C-alpha positions as CSV (number, residue, x, y, z in Angstrom):
1,M,29.1,-9.2,10.1
2,R,26.2,-7.9,7.8
3,I,26.1,-4.1,7.3
4,P,22.6,-2.7,8.3
5,R,20.3,-1.4,5.5
6,I,18.3,1.7,6.5
7,Y,15.4,3.4,4.8
8,T,15.2,7.2,4.7
9,E,12.8,9.4,2.7
10,Q,15.4,12.1,2.7
11,L,17.5,12.9,-0.8
12,L,20.9,11.2,-0.7
13,Q,23.9,11.8,-2.7
14,P,27.6,11.2,-2.1
15,G,29.4,13.7,0.1
16,A,26.3,14.9,1.8
17,T,26.0,14.6,5.7
18,V,22.3,13.7,6.4
19,Q,20.3,13.8,9.7
20,L,18.1,10.8,9.8
21,E,14.5,10.7,10.9
22,P,13.9,9.9,14.5
23,G,12.7,6.4,13.5
24,P,15.9,5.1,11.8
25,S,18.1,7.2,14.1
26,Q,16.3,5.3,17.4
27,H,16.8,2.1,15.7
28,I,20.4,2.8,14.9
29,A,21.3,4.0,18.3
30,R,19.0,2.0,20.6
31,A,18.3,-1.3,18.8
32,L,21.6,-1.9,16.6
33,R,23.9,-0.2,19.2
34,M,25.7,1.5,16.6
35,R,28.8,3.8,17.2
36,E,30.5,6.7,15.4
37,G,32.5,5.4,12.5
38,A,30.3,2.5,11.9
39,S,29.2,1.4,8.2
40,L,25.8,1.1,6.9
41,L,23.8,1.1,3.7
42,L,20.9,3.8,3.1
43,F,18.5,3.6,0.2
44,N,15.3,6.1,-0.4
45,G,13.1,4.1,-2.9
46,R,14.6,6.1,-5.8
47,G,17.0,3.8,-7.0
48,G,20.4,2.0,-5.8
49,I,22.0,2.2,-2.5
50,Y,24.2,4.5,-0.5
51,V,27.2,3.4,1.6
52,A,27.5,5.7,4.5
53,T,29.2,5.8,8.0
54,V,27.8,7.1,11.2
55,A,29.0,10.5,11.9
56,S,27.3,11.5,15.1
57,L,24.9,10.4,17.4
58,G,22.4,12.1,19.6
59,K,19.6,11.0,21.9
60,K,17.0,11.6,19.2
61,S,19.1,11.8,15.9
62,V,21.7,10.2,13.9
63,T,23.9,11.9,11.4
64,V,25.3,10.0,8.5
65,A,28.0,10.7,6.1
66,I,27.5,9.3,2.6
67,T,30.5,8.2,0.8
68,E,29.4,6.2,-2.4
69,H,26.1,5.5,-4.6
70,L,25.8,1.9,-5.7
71,S,23.3,1.2,-8.7
72,E,22.5,-2.2,-7.7
73,E,18.8,-3.4,-8.1
74,L,17.1,-6.5,-6.8
75,E,13.7,-5.9,-8.8
76,S,12.0,-8.6,-10.6
77,P,11.8,-8.4,-14.4
78,L,8.0,-9.4,-13.7
79,R,5.9,-6.6,-12.4
80,L,3.6,-8.3,-9.9
81,E,0.3,-6.4,-8.5
82,L,-1.5,-8.2,-5.7
83,G,-5.1,-7.6,-4.8
84,I,-6.1,-9.4,-1.7
85,A,-8.9,-9.3,0.6
86,I,-8.3,-8.0,4.3
87,S,-7.8,-10.8,6.6
88,R,-8.3,-10.9,10.3
89,G,-5.2,-10.8,13.1
90,D,-1.8,-10.4,12.0
91,R,-2.2,-12.5,8.8
92,M,-2.3,-9.6,6.7
93,D,0.6,-8.1,8.4
94,W,2.4,-11.4,7.6
95,V,1.3,-11.7,3.8
96,I,2.4,-8.0,3.2
97,Q,5.9,-8.8,4.7
98,K,6.4,-11.9,2.8
99,A,4.8,-10.7,-0.5
100,T,7.5,-7.8,-0.3
101,E,10.3,-10.3,0.2
102,L,9.0,-12.3,-2.9
103,G,9.2,-9.2,-4.9
104,V,5.7,-7.6,-5.5
105,A,5.5,-4.1,-6.9
106,S,2.3,-3.2,-5.2
107,I,-0.3,-4.3,-2.6
108,T,-4.0,-3.3,-2.8
109,P,-6.1,-4.2,0.7
110,L,-9.6,-5.0,-0.8
111,M,-13.0,-5.0,1.0
112,T,-15.3,-7.8,-0.7
113,E,-18.8,-9.2,0.1
114,R,-17.4,-11.7,2.5
115,T,-14.6,-9.7,4.2
116,E,-15.2,-9.8,7.9
117,I,-13.0,-6.8,9.1
118,K,-14.3,-3.1,8.4
119,L,-11.8,-0.4,8.0
120,K,-12.9,3.3,7.8
121,G,-11.5,6.6,8.6
122,D,-8.7,7.2,11.3
123,R,-8.4,3.1,11.5
124,A,-7.8,2.6,8.1
125,D,-5.3,5.3,7.8
126,K,-3.6,3.7,10.8
127,K,-3.7,0.5,9.3
128,L,-2.2,1.9,5.9
129,A,0.9,3.5,7.7
130,H,1.3,0.3,9.7
131,W,1.3,-1.9,6.4
132,R,3.7,0.8,4.9
133,Q,6.3,0.6,7.8
134,I,6.1,-3.4,7.2
135,V,7.0,-2.8,3.5
136,I,10.0,-0.7,4.6
137,S,11.3,-3.3,7.1
138,A,10.8,-6.2,4.8
139,C,12.9,-4.2,2.1
140,E,15.5,-3.5,4.7
141,Q,15.7,-7.1,5.4
142,S,15.6,-8.5,1.9
143,G,17.8,-6.0,0.1
144,R,15.4,-4.4,-2.0
145,N,16.2,-0.9,-2.9
146,R,12.5,0.3,-4.1
147,L,9.5,-0.1,-1.9
148,P,6.3,-1.7,-3.2
149,T,3.4,0.6,-3.2
150,V,0.6,-0.4,-0.5
151,E,-2.6,1.3,-1.6
152,P,-5.2,2.5,0.5
153,V,-8.2,0.1,1.4
154,G,-10.6,0.0,-1.5
155,K,-13.6,-1.9,-2.7
156,L,-12.8,-5.0,-5.2
157,A,-15.1,-3.6,-7.7
158,N,-13.3,-0.3,-7.8
159,W,-9.7,-1.9,-8.0
160,L,-10.7,-4.1,-11.0
161,P,-10.9,-1.5,-13.7
162,T,-7.5,-0.1,-12.5
163,V,-5.8,-3.4,-13.2
164,K,-4.0,-3.1,-16.5
165,T,-1.4,-5.8,-16.4
166,D,-0.6,-8.1,-19.2
167,R,-1.9,-11.3,-17.3
168,R,-4.6,-11.3,-14.6
169,F,-5.2,-14.4,-12.1
170,V,-7.8,-15.1,-9.6
171,L,-7.3,-17.9,-7.0
172,H,-10.4,-20.2,-7.3
173,H,-11.2,-23.8,-7.5
174,R,-12.2,-24.9,-10.8
175,D,-11.9,-27.9,-12.9
176,T,-9.7,-25.7,-15.6
177,S,-7.1,-23.3,-14.6
178,A,-4.9,-20.8,-16.5
179,K,-2.9,-21.8,-19.4
180,N,0.7,-20.7,-20.2
181,T,0.4,-19.0,-23.8
182,G,4.5,-19.4,-24.3
183,E,4.5,-15.8,-24.2
184,T,6.4,-14.1,-21.1
185,P,4.4,-11.0,-19.6
186,A,5.8,-8.1,-18.2
187,S,3.1,-7.7,-15.7
188,A,0.7,-9.8,-13.8
189,A,-1.7,-9.3,-11.1
190,I,-3.3,-11.8,-8.5
191,L,-6.5,-11.6,-6.7
192,I,-7.0,-13.3,-3.5
193,G,-10.1,-13.5,-2.0
194,P,-11.5,-13.5,1.8
195,E,-11.3,-16.8,4.0
196,G,-14.8,-17.5,2.7
197,G,-13.8,-16.9,-0.8
198,L,-15.3,-14.7,-3.4
199,S,-19.0,-14.6,-4.0
200,P,-20.4,-15.9,-7.2
201,E,-21.3,-12.6,-8.1
202,E,-17.9,-11.5,-7.6
203,I,-16.2,-14.3,-9.7
204,S,-18.6,-13.4,-12.5
205,E,-17.6,-9.9,-12.2
206,V,-13.9,-10.7,-12.1
207,G,-14.2,-12.8,-15.3
208,N,-15.3,-9.5,-17.0
209,F,-11.9,-7.9,-16.5
210,D,-10.1,-10.9,-17.9
211,F,-9.1,-12.5,-14.7
212,E,-8.2,-16.1,-15.4
213,A,-8.4,-18.8,-12.7
214,L,-5.4,-19.9,-11.3
215,T,-5.5,-23.1,-9.0
216,L,-2.6,-24.3,-6.8
217,G,-2.8,-28.1,-6.7
218,P,-5.3,-30.3,-4.8
219,R,-4.9,-28.8,-1.1
220,V,-7.1,-25.8,0.1
221,L,-4.5,-23.1,1.3
222,R,-5.4,-20.6,3.7
223,T,-5.7,-17.0,2.7
224,E,-2.4,-16.0,4.0
225,T,-0.7,-19.0,2.1
226,A,-2.4,-18.9,-1.4
227,P,-0.9,-15.4,-2.3
228,L,2.5,-16.4,-1.2
229,A,2.3,-19.7,-3.4
230,A,0.9,-18.0,-6.2
231,I,3.6,-15.2,-6.1
232,A,6.5,-17.5,-6.0
233,I,4.9,-19.7,-9.1
234,L,4.8,-16.5,-11.0
235,Q,8.1,-15.5,-10.4
236,A,9.5,-18.8,-11.2
237,Q,7.6,-18.9,-14.3
238,W,8.3,-15.5,-15.6
239,G,10.3,-13.3,-13.0
240,D,13.7,-14.1,-11.2
241,M,13.1,-17.0,-9.0
242,S,13.8,-19.9,-11.2
243,A,15.8,-22.4,-9.5
244,L,16.3,-25.0,-12.1
245,D,18.0,-24.5,-15.6
């Protein structure tokens, strides 16, 4: 049986006994129905993973005893940053979950000219907290020990100057696409527009920040499919997902 992986924000070290936060505690006690003495793995995003056992269970809290630290990491050598226009329904949730599984290092939800959803104030804060929880769950599931950052919702024009990666790509249908220079970048950014696409003015502005057009074959992909295909392609090209020698 697979040993559960649990994220906690607390400082962890071998030999310590830690009372977990209410969320993880309820998940261990109610969803997983673990008992005293059961094994689990803890991570706090600071590196590595901690072997632990359940020391005690209460109605609202679980205490664990940490026995060992393992320095294993599953991070890609290619740092990938994703800027993506906010989409409707649960599509954004799905993209954030899968992008985390595929190894992105950061995700920035963007407002563009054709973005149909408007997030401000408390609603934006709640969405951000929700997306960050999705990232945590995806890391617990996929084996990652470092959480990708999810930035607050921002405007495309404000995000572009902050991108300092070695290569930058925007998904856009053109006759020509980005070329492989033969060099292996340490970092790359991917920009995904809304369902209606980026406006001509936005495409022009993106070009001013050295974004290269990236096409994904002859078929038109939905806004939730395109980023995952692009991430997988770049991870296979320069990251840690190459399946063929």
